[in-house]
C-alpha positions as CSV (number, residue, x, y, z in Angstrom):
1,M,74.9,212.2,177.9
2,K,75.9,210.2,181.0
3,I,75.7,206.5,180.6
4,T,74.4,204.6,183.4
5,A,74.7,201.3,184.0
6,S,71.0,200.3,183.0
7,L,72.0,201.8,179.6
8,V,75.0,199.4,179.2
9,K,73.2,196.2,179.8
10,K,70.4,196.8,177.5
11,L,73.0,197.3,174.8
12,R,74.8,194.6,175.8
13,Q,71.6,192.2,175.9
14,K,71.0,193.3,172.2
15,T,74.7,192.4,171.0
16,G,76.1,190.4,173.4
17,T,79.0,192.7,173.4
18,G,81.3,192.7,176.6
19,M,80.1,195.6,179.4
20,M,83.3,197.8,178.8
21,D,82.7,197.2,174.7
22,C,79.0,198.8,175.4
23,K,80.3,201.3,177.4
24,K,82.7,202.5,175.1
25,A,80.3,202.3,171.9
26,L,77.8,204.5,173.7
27,N,80.4,206.9,175.0
28,A,81.2,207.7,171.4
29,T,78.1,207.5,170.5
30,N,76.9,209.6,173.0
31,G,74.0,206.9,174.5
32,N,72.2,206.4,171.1
33,I,71.5,202.9,171.4
34,E,71.1,202.4,167.3
35,K,74.1,204.6,166.5
36,A,75.9,202.6,169.2
37,I,74.8,199.0,168.2
38,D,76.2,199.9,164.3
39,L,79.4,200.9,165.9
40,I,79.6,197.8,167.6
41,R,78.7,195.8,164.6
42,T,81.6,197.8,162.3
43,S,84.0,197.3,165.1
44,S,83.3,193.2,164.8
45,T,84.2,193.2,160.9
46,T,87.6,194.7,161.7
47,K,88.2,192.6,164.9
48,A,87.6,189.4,162.7
49,A,89.7,191.1,160.0
50,K,92.8,191.3,162.5
51,K,91.7,187.5,163.6
52,S,92.0,186.0,160.4
53,D,95.0,184.8,160.3
54,R,95.0,183.1,163.6
55,I,95.3,179.1,163.5
56,T,91.7,177.5,165.0
57,I,92.7,174.2,165.6
58,E,90.0,173.6,169.0
59,G,86.2,173.9,168.0
60,L,83.0,171.4,168.1
61,V,81.6,169.1,165.6
62,K,77.6,169.1,165.4
63,I,75.4,166.3,164.0
64,N,71.6,167.1,163.5
65,I,69.2,164.4,161.9
66,S,65.7,165.1,160.2
67,A,62.6,163.7,162.0
68,N,61.7,161.4,159.1
69,K,65.6,159.8,160.1
70,K,66.4,159.9,155.9
71,T,68.9,162.8,156.3
72,V,71.4,164.3,158.6
73,T,73.8,167.2,158.4
74,I,77.6,166.6,160.4
75,L,79.1,169.9,160.4
76,E,82.6,171.4,162.1
77,V,83.2,174.9,163.6
78,N,86.7,175.6,165.2
79,S,88.2,178.2,167.7
80,E,91.3,179.1,168.9
81,T,91.0,177.5,172.1
82,D,89.3,175.1,174.0
83,F,87.9,177.6,176.8
84,V,85.5,179.2,174.0
85,T,84.1,175.9,173.0
86,K,82.9,175.9,176.8
87,S,81.4,179.3,176.3
88,D,77.5,179.8,175.7
89,A,77.7,182.4,173.2
90,F,80.1,179.8,170.8
91,I,77.8,176.4,171.4
92,G,74.8,179.1,170.5
93,F,76.6,179.7,167.8
94,V,77.1,176.4,166.3
95,D,73.7,175.2,167.3
96,M,72.4,177.6,165.1
97,L,74.5,176.5,162.1
98,G,73.6,173.1,163.0
99,A,69.9,173.6,162.8
100,L,70.4,175.7,159.2
101,A,72.5,173.2,157.7
102,L,69.8,170.5,158.3
103,K,67.3,173.2,157.2
104,T,69.0,173.7,154.1
105,T,70.8,170.5,153.2
106,P,74.3,172.1,151.5
107,A,76.1,170.2,149.1
108,N,79.1,171.4,150.4
109,I,80.7,174.3,153.1
110,E,80.6,177.0,149.8
111,E,76.9,176.7,149.6
112,F,76.3,176.8,153.0
113,L,78.0,179.8,154.2
114,S,76.2,181.4,151.0
115,Q,72.8,181.0,153.2
116,P,70.7,183.8,155.1
117,L,70.0,183.1,158.9
118,N,66.4,183.1,160.1
119,N,66.5,186.5,160.7
120,G,68.1,187.8,156.9
121,D,71.6,188.2,158.2
122,S,74.4,186.6,156.3
123,I,76.5,183.5,158.2
124,E,79.8,186.1,157.7
125,K,78.1,188.7,159.6
126,A,77.3,186.0,162.7
127,R,80.5,184.7,162.2
128,E,82.0,188.7,162.6
129,E,79.5,189.1,165.7
130,I,80.8,185.8,167.4
131,I,84.2,186.8,167.1
132,A,83.9,190.1,168.6
133,K,82.1,188.7,171.6
134,V,84.5,185.6,172.3
135,G,87.6,187.6,171.2
136,E,88.8,184.8,169.1
137,N,89.1,183.7,165.6
138,I,86.4,181.6,164.5
139,T,85.8,179.7,161.5
140,I,83.2,177.6,160.0
141,R,85.3,174.4,158.9
142,R,83.4,172.0,156.4
143,V,79.8,170.6,156.6
144,Q,78.5,167.4,154.8
145,T,74.9,166.8,154.3
146,I,74.0,162.8,153.8
147,K,70.5,161.3,152.7
148,T,69.0,158.1,152.4
149,N,66.0,156.6,151.3
150,N,66.0,153.2,152.6
151,G,69.2,152.7,154.9
152,I,69.6,153.1,158.7
153,I,71.7,156.1,159.7
154,G,73.6,155.6,162.8
155,T,75.3,158.9,164.6
156,Y,77.6,159.2,167.7
157,K,79.4,161.9,169.0
158,H,82.3,161.7,171.4
159,R,82.7,164.6,173.5
160,D,81.7,167.3,170.6
161,R,85.3,166.6,169.5
162,I,84.5,163.7,167.2
163,A,81.5,162.8,165.6
164,V,80.6,159.8,162.7
165,V,77.3,158.6,160.4
166,T,76.7,156.3,159.0
167,I,74.2,154.0,156.6
168,L,73.8,150.6,156.8
169,E,71.5,149.0,154.1
170,K,69.2,147.2,156.7
171,G,69.1,146.6,160.3
172,D,68.2,148.3,163.4
173,E,69.2,152.2,165.0
174,T,71.0,150.5,167.7
175,L,73.6,148.8,165.6
176,A,73.9,151.2,163.3
177,K,75.0,153.4,166.4
178,D,77.6,150.6,167.8
179,I,78.9,150.9,164.2
180,A,79.4,154.9,164.4
181,M,81.1,154.8,168.1
182,H,83.3,151.8,166.5
183,I,84.3,154.1,163.6
184,A,85.1,157.3,165.9
185,A,87.1,155.2,168.4
186,T,89.4,153.1,165.5
187,K,89.2,155.8,162.5
188,P,89.5,153.5,159.8
189,E,90.2,154.8,156.5
190,C,87.7,152.8,154.4
191,I,85.0,150.5,154.7
192,T,86.8,147.3,152.6
193,E,89.8,146.3,151.2
194,T,89.0,146.7,147.6
195,E,88.5,150.7,148.7
196,L,92.4,151.1,149.5
197,S,94.8,152.5,146.8
198,S,97.1,150.5,145.2
199,D,99.6,153.3,145.5
200,L,99.2,153.0,149.7
201,L,99.2,149.4,149.6
202,E,102.5,149.3,147.4
203,R,104.5,152.1,150.1
204,E,103.3,150.3,152.8
205,K,105.0,146.8,151.1
206,A,107.8,148.9,150.1
207,I,108.4,149.8,153.7
208,F,107.8,146.5,155.2
209,I,109.9,145.0,152.5
210,E,112.9,147.0,153.1
211,Q,112.8,146.6,157.2
212,S,112.4,142.5,156.6
213,K,115.8,142.7,154.6
214,K,117.8,144.1,157.6
215,S,116.5,141.5,159.7
216,G,119.0,139.1,158.2
217,K,115.9,136.5,157.3
218,P,116.0,133.8,154.8
219,N,114.1,135.3,151.1
220,N,111.2,132.5,152.1
221,I,110.8,133.8,155.4
222,I,110.9,137.3,154.8
223,E,108.0,136.7,151.8
224,K,105.8,135.3,154.7
225,I,106.7,137.8,156.8
226,I,106.0,140.4,154.5
227,I,102.3,138.7,153.6
228,G,101.4,138.6,157.3
229,R,102.3,142.7,157.8
230,M,100.0,143.6,154.9
231,K,97.4,141.3,156.1
232,K,98.0,142.8,159.4
233,F,98.0,146.8,158.1
234,V,94.8,145.9,155.8
235,N,93.1,144.7,159.0
236,G,93.2,148.0,160.9
237,V,92.6,150.6,158.2
238,T,89.6,149.3,156.7
239,L,86.1,148.8,158.9
240,Y,85.8,145.2,157.7
241,G,88.8,144.1,158.9
242,Q,88.8,145.4,162.6
243,P,87.6,143.5,165.3
244,F,84.3,145.1,167.3
245,I,85.3,147.4,170.2
246,K,82.6,145.6,171.7
247,N,83.1,142.1,171.0
248,H,86.5,141.7,169.7
249,D,86.3,137.8,168.9
250,T,84.4,139.1,165.8
251,T,85.5,141.4,163.2
252,I,82.9,144.0,161.4
253,E,82.7,142.0,158.5
254,K,81.2,139.2,160.3
255,L,79.1,140.8,162.8
256,M,77.5,142.4,159.2
257,Q,77.0,139.1,157.7
258,S,75.6,137.9,161.4
259,N,72.9,140.6,161.0
260,N,72.2,140.2,157.3
261,T,73.2,143.9,156.1
262,R,76.5,145.9,155.6
263,V,77.8,149.5,155.9
264,K,77.0,151.4,152.7
265,F,78.8,154.6,154.1
266,F,80.5,156.3,156.8
267,I,82.2,159.8,157.7
268,R,83.9,160.8,160.6
269,F,85.1,164.3,161.7
270,E,87.4,165.1,164.6
271,V,88.0,168.4,165.5
272,G,91.4,169.8,163.9
273,E,92.1,167.2,162.4
274,G,94.7,167.9,159.5
275,I,95.0,171.2,160.6
276,E,98.7,172.2,161.2
277,K,99.5,174.0,164.6
278,K,101.8,177.2,164.4
279,E,104.2,177.5,167.0
280,K,104.2,180.7,168.4
281,N,106.4,182.4,170.8
282,F,104.9,183.9,174.3
283,V,105.8,187.8,173.5
284,D,104.2,187.2,170.1
285,E,100.8,185.6,171.3
286,V,100.7,188.7,174.1
287,L,101.2,191.6,171.2
288,E,98.3,189.5,169.4
289,Q,96.0,191.0,172.0
290,I,96.6,194.7,171.5
């Protein structure tokens, strides 16, 4: 059977696969569309397996919030390069997963990955198909559901790479969003000093002591230096100790006090954070494409 351009186009519209792959599938199945679709799906699984060990350090974050503003989900999906993150196929895949997360409100990533899509397919099958389309490894790294009965949810997303969700005890959405934006910029470890681990504080104090001893200053001066450095460290890593990015004359703690509220919770996702990038030479990269 002659493989026409219109037949290739039809298969491409059904699968989203590249023109050359569609033509190969049609040639292999003598122009049978349904068999070609099955062949492409089988090929997708093989391609996904071959790419499974590739590091995915780029990607997108997604926030979805319910109509009543009591439930919000935050999601990170990763790719190998930022080029893929700009493609309609990848963006559509992330949007679909974000909507599914809000619909199913999973407790963890394992529960989320077990959810069926609206068409009945598994998330894994959809992942394999997007890998075949974009030619890179794709991973669904993490998702979290946040719910509140009476709190005020604030969200902020910076260039699709940093996403933050906050919950204020009370107040308004503008203030909650401002706090989320602040967290996106400053990356605090926790809300207050009481949440910092004693091990972390002792470790930092030990470092400051060693550094101060090398200064040759008297012990009473060293003690004051250490107290000052520890205070600066704590203020730097706790949300309440940080100067508000929109008004450096006040801290987040004072801002909360002046608005008669408090930060109950926050979570911050940044694309690729904590992922170790594997160094490869040019020859290895070329061979991986074969």
